[in-house]
N, C-alpha and C positions, 0 to 999 in steps of 0.2 A: 510514545504511542507506537503501536504496532507498525503503521503505514510508514513511519519515519525509519524504523529499523529495517524494514522490508527495502527501501529505496537507498539506504545506506549500504546495505549488502549487495543490492543489484549494481551500484556503481563501484563496487570493490573497495569501499572505505572501511579500514579498520576503526572500531569505536569502542570507547569506554563508557559504560552506563553507570551513572551515579543515581540511586533512587533517593527520593525525599522521604525518609522513613518517619521523621517526626515533624510536629509542628514547629519546633524550634529549628530544624533543618531549614524549612521553608522560610521562616522568618529571618535567618541569617542570609539567604539569598536575597531576600527583599530588602534588608538593610544594607546590603553590599551593593544595591542599585543595578543588579544584573537582570532582574526581571522587569521588563518595561511595563507589563500590565499586571505585575504582582502575582503571576501564575506560571506554571510549567505546563508544557514541556519547554525546554530551552536547549539549544545546541550550540556549542562552542566550536567553531570551525573557521579556519583561515583567519584568525585574529578577531573574528566577530563573535558576538553573543546574540544568537537569532531566537526570537520567540514567535509564537503563533504558528500552529502546525502548517497551514497552507504556505506561509511564507517560508518556512524551513524546507518543505517539500519543492517549492518552486525553485529555491536556490540550489538545492542538490541536483534536481533534475536539469536545470538550465547549465549548471557548471559542468555535468558529466554527460552532456550530449543526450539526455533522455527526454528531451522537451521539443522535439521536432526540428526541422531545418528553416521554417519560415512561419509566418503568422497563420497562415491557413492550417498548417500542422498542428501548431500549438492550440488553435482552436479547437481541432478535433480531439486532441488530447485532453483539453479541458472537458468537452462534453462527455467522453467515456469516463474520465475519473469522477465527474460530478454524478453519473449514472450509477458507478459502482459504489460511490460514497453513499448516495441514497439508500442502496441496498444494505450496505454494511451498518448503517445507522440503525436501520430497523432490527437488525440482528443484536447490536449493542443494546438496544432498549429493553431486550428481554430481561436482564438482570434486575429490572425494577418492577417486574410483573409477579404476580401469585402464580401458583402452579396452574390453576384453572385458565388463567388469562395468558400464560405461555403457550399452552395447547392451542388456543385459538390463533395467538400470533404467529407460531410457528407454521401453522397451515397457510396463513396469509402470506408469510415470506417465501415459502415454498412456491406458492401460486404466482407471486410477482416475479420471482427469479426465473421461473420456467416459461411465463408467458409475456413478461414485459422487458426483462433485462437479458437474459441468456440468448434469446432468439436474435437480438440485435448484434451481439458480438459474434454469434454463429455465422451469421450472414456475412459480416465483414471479413471474418478470418477464412472464409471459403477461398480458395485459391492463393491465399497469402499467408506468410509466417507470423506477421506482426499487424497489429491494429491499424498503425499509421506509417505512412511513407516507406513500408517494407523495411522498417529499421525498428529495433527493440527500444521501447520507450517507457516512460512513466505509466502510461495507459495499460501496458502489458502486466507490469508490476502490480499494479492496483487490481487488476482483474484477477490475476493469480490469487492474491490475498482474499478477495471476496468469494471465489469459488471454493477455497478451502474453509471459509467460514460457513458457507452453506452447506458443504459436505458433512460438517459436524451435526447439521440438522437432519440431513438425508443423504446417507452415503452414496447412494446410486442417483443423485439429482442430475448428472450429467448424461444418464443413459440415453437420452434423446438428442445429444448434442455432440457428435463425433469430433468436430472440429475443436471444440472446448476441451474435449478429453485428449486430444493430441497437444494441445497448447499447455496443459498441466503436467504432461509427462516428464518435461525437461527440468522441473524442480527436483526430481528425484535422482537425476544423472549428474554425475560429476566425470567431466573429461575435458580434453583440451581442443576439440574441435572449433576452429574459429568460426565457421559457418553456423554454429548454434548460438543461442542468447547468453548473455553474460550470467544469466542465473544458472545456467547448465555448467558454468566453467568454474575452477578453482580461481577466486578473485585474487588479483594483484594487490596485496595489502601494504600500499605504500603510503596512502592518505589516512590521516588519522583525525577523528573528532570525538568530542565528549557530549553525551546526552544527559541532561537532567530529566527525570520523569517520576511521577508518582509510583510507588511499589504497589 
């Protein structure tokens, strides 16, 4: 899943992705007993085989200091991540719709993004660089992913959100300034993991 790839990259983890191309590939993973609930994604990391997207994301974020310093910060991160997840799930549902249905759903998504979700993050980011605890976190990674997904529907969707515009600029920058978020730096590719997902 894209969210796992994003968080692995933000944590500076080099990973090898193996796609489940055929039914036989999936059945082999199942018969080997590595898929707890008989489905992907699954990430092999630190000697573990972790399934379920949220469990994978929680593990990566916690291990690599992307999940806040205390319970209050973790709760804020969870709230922001759940909000962006709601928005992204609306977008991902488009693939199941007819052309006519997509047009209506696109309009709804753009409205929800610009009236319900983005105003919240715009307000939080005013006067600070990151969503939680003035420290780069999983919430920032998830927000960047959601923003890019909505920009595919409407390229100027951030026109009324200057803080969010600034927040997305770092994803296109590659430099070594330690004062910027880890998405803006060349990652230290010392850690390795393997991800199994559908192609």
